[in-house]
Every structure is written in C-alpha cells, then in structure tokens.
C-alpha positions as CSV (number, residue, x, y, z in Angstrom):
1,X,0.5,0.0,0.0
2,X,0.5,3.9,-0.6
3,X,0.3,6.6,0.5
4,X,-2.0,9.4,-1.9
5,X,-2.4,12.8,0.1
6,X,-3.8,15.4,-1.3
7,X,-3.3,19.3,-1.1
8,X,-4.9,23.2,-1.0
9,X,-2.9,24.1,-3.8
10,X,0.8,23.4,-2.6
11,X,1.6,20.1,-3.7
12,X,4.2,20.7,-5.5
13,X,5.7,23.0,-2.5
14,X,4.9,20.1,-0.3
15,X,6.7,17.8,-2.5
16,X,9.7,20.0,-2.7
17,X,9.3,20.0,1.2
18,X,8.9,15.6,1.5
19,X,11.8,15.1,-0.9
20,X,14.4,17.4,0.8
21,X,13.3,16.6,4.6
22,X,13.5,12.9,3.4
23,X,16.2,13.0,1.0
24,X,14.2,11.7,-1.6
25,X,13.2,12.7,-5.5
26,X,10.2,13.5,-7.2
27,X,9.7,10.7,-9.7
28,X,6.7,12.1,-11.7
29,X,5.0,15.4,-11.3
30,X,1.9,16.7,-14.1
31,X,-0.1,19.6,-13.6
32,X,-3.8,19.7,-14.4
33,X,-2.6,21.8,-17.0
34,X,-0.7,19.7,-18.7
35,X,-3.4,16.5,-18.4
36,X,-6.0,15.8,-21.3
37,X,-8.5,17.4,-20.2
38,X,-5.9,20.7,-19.7
39,X,-8.2,22.9,-22.2
40,X,-10.8,22.6,-19.5
41,X,-9.4,23.7,-16.9
42,X,-9.8,26.9,-15.1
43,X,-6.6,29.1,-15.8
44,X,-6.0,29.5,-11.7
45,X,-5.9,25.7,-11.7
46,X,-3.7,24.6,-14.4
47,X,-0.2,24.5,-12.9
48,X,-1.4,22.6,-10.1
49,X,-0.9,19.3,-9.3
50,X,-3.1,16.5,-11.0
51,X,-0.7,14.1,-10.3
52,X,2.6,13.9,-8.7
53,X,4.8,10.6,-7.2
54,X,8.4,10.9,-4.7
55,X,10.6,8.1,-4.3
56,X,12.3,8.5,-0.6
57,X,13.6,5.4,1.8
58,X,12.7,3.2,-0.6
59,X,9.3,4.5,-0.5
60,X,6.7,5.9,-2.4
61,X,4.6,9.0,-1.9
62,X,1.9,10.4,-3.9
63,X,-0.1,12.8,-4.2
64,X,-1.9,16.2,-5.6
65,X,-3.6,18.9,-5.0
66,X,-7.9,18.7,-5.4
67,X,-9.4,19.6,-8.9
68,X,-11.4,22.0,-9.1
69,X,-14.7,22.6,-7.7
70,X,-13.7,20.4,-5.1
71,X,-13.2,21.2,-1.2
72,X,-9.9,21.0,0.3
73,X,-11.2,19.4,4.4
74,X,-7.8,19.1,5.3
75,X,-5.2,15.8,6.6
76,X,-7.5,13.9,9.4
77,X,-7.4,10.2,10.4
78,X,-3.8,9.3,10.0
79,X,-0.6,9.7,10.2
80,X,2.6,9.4,8.0
81,X,4.8,6.7,9.7
82,X,8.8,7.0,8.8
83,X,11.6,4.3,10.4
84,X,14.1,5.6,11.1
85,X,17.7,3.8,10.9
86,X,19.7,4.6,13.9
87,X,18.5,7.3,16.9
88,X,20.4,10.6,14.8
89,X,18.7,9.4,11.7
90,X,15.6,9.9,13.4
91,X,15.8,13.2,14.9
92,X,17.1,14.7,11.7
93,X,14.3,13.0,9.7
94,X,12.0,14.5,13.1
95,X,13.9,17.9,13.2
96,X,13.4,18.5,9.4
97,X,9.5,17.5,8.8
98,X,8.4,19.4,11.7
99,X,10.2,22.6,10.3
100,X,6.9,25.1,9.8
101,X,5.1,22.7,11.9
102,X,3.6,21.6,15.3
103,X,5.1,19.0,17.3
104,X,3.0,16.9,19.2
105,X,5.0,14.5,21.1
106,X,8.6,15.3,21.8
107,X,11.0,13.0,19.6
108,X,12.7,10.8,22.2
109,X,13.4,7.5,23.7
110,X,10.0,5.6,24.4
111,X,9.6,1.8,25.9
112,X,9.2,0.6,22.5
113,X,11.8,2.7,20.3
114,X,15.0,4.4,21.3
115,X,13.7,7.1,19.2
116,X,10.2,8.5,18.4
117,X,8.2,11.8,17.9
118,X,5.0,12.9,16.6
119,X,4.6,16.4,14.2
120,X,1.8,17.9,12.2
121,X,4.0,19.1,9.6
122,X,3.6,22.9,8.0
123,X,1.1,21.2,5.5
124,X,-1.0,20.2,8.2
125,X,0.4,16.7,7.4
126,X,0.7,13.5,10.5
127,X,3.7,12.3,10.9
128,X,5.5,9.9,13.4
129,X,9.2,9.6,13.3
130,X,10.4,6.2,15.2
131,X,13.4,4.4,15.4
132,X,12.5,0.5,16.8
133,X,14.9,-0.9,19.7
C-alpha cells in the first residue's frame, strides 16, 4: 500500500519539502494543465498538481492538489510513519519534517523505541518518526 495525499493548491511545494526532508526525489509530476483535460481546466488551476510521485527511503508517496471545484477538508484520521535507521537519523528526520509545523510529541526514547516523535508538518500532514530498539 502507498499513501496518496491531497493538498489545497500547494502539492508541488509540499513534495519539494518532503524530498528535501526525506532525502528523496520527485519522480513524476503532471499538472492539470498538462493533462488530457488541460483545455477544460480553469486557468487558475492549470499549474496545480494533478498527480505526482515521490520516492524516498524505499517507498513511494503520491500526491495531488484537489481538483477544481472540490473542497479541501484537511488531513485527518491518519499519520504517515517513517522508520529511522538510528536515533540520530530519526532526530534529523523529525527536525526536518517539523520545520514550520507543530510538534505534538517531542522526539525521544519510548518503551518500544530508542526514538519516537509525532508532529503535524507545515502543510498539516501528521507524521510519526520511529526508531525501533
């Protein structure tokens, strides 16, 4: 399974942020204007992301902006979880993802992990960073 996130017109910015924070790479990106329905897309939506994929840490994260006329209702009811290879790797990931966001549980040792923390990034996406014992 792969996560697919929708954004409120800032998917390109979010994916660039995640690529940097997760040491990944956007491998595909198409705007609504570049799509087969580009001619019917409202001008203000042509540069928004219709579909994109990011490869990072052996996984794929897919994303898009909400299509024209569909309301964005935020990110709720889930968290993206990223596994760290060491305590230091986890702290680095946590700090990078937390930039401009809100920490909901500081990164630190837990009974199941040598490092774990939770945050909502600056785009409102909830994350858990975990480094198992």
